[in-house]
N, C-alpha and C positions, 0 to 999 in steps of 0.2 A: 450337245444342243445347247443354242441358246436364243430360240425361237419359234414362237409354235404360235398359226392363228388359220383359222378357218375360212375358206373362202367357197364361192360357188352362190349359186339365187338361194338355194336351201342350206347353205352351208356343210356340204355333201364331202367336202373336201379339204385335202390338208397342206398348209405351205412351211414348210421347216428349216431354220437358217439352222445351220450348224459349221463348225468350224474347225478345219481338215489341216493336214500338217502347214509347217511355218505358217499355222496364225490363219490360213485363207479361209475365209468365211464361203456358204456353197450353199445353194435353196435345194430345197427339195421338193417335186410335188408328190402328191400319194392320193390319187385319184382314188370315189368312193370309201375313203379311212375317215370323212371329215366323224362320226363316233367315237372313235380313237383318241378324241383328241387329250383327252385325259393320261392316257398312257404316257405322254411325252413332258416332262417336267425340265424344265432350264436346269441346264449344269447336269444331267444326265449324260452318261459316254453311251453309245449304243455303236452296235456291230451294225454295217449298214449294207444291202444289196439292193446297189440299182442299175440302169438304165439310159442310156445316154441317145436323148431324140433329141430332133432337129423341131423347131419351133419356125414357126413361117406363119407372123398373123399382120395385116396391114403394109404386106411389101419387105417389113423386116425379119431377117431372121438369127436365128440363135439357139444355141446349145441349151436344154434341159435337161436334170435328172429328175428320173420318178424313182420313187420309192417301190422296191418289188418286194423286202421282208425287210425287219430287223430284229435285233436281240439284245438287250438290256444287256453292258457289262457288271 
């Protein structure tokens, strides 16, 4: 894990940046998990379970990763 920050008007969600295979970075969204921000420490290794969702906003379409569960290794 390389970065984490809270998002949303009440800081109720997390945006987590991770590095995967071949040093590719990915951004995960964790809705409703803003209170867990301290569980995510930069440099820790996590096993992640995510779903892929299409996000359409202002006529722009992109894929986003949603965190379902995780385990610190």
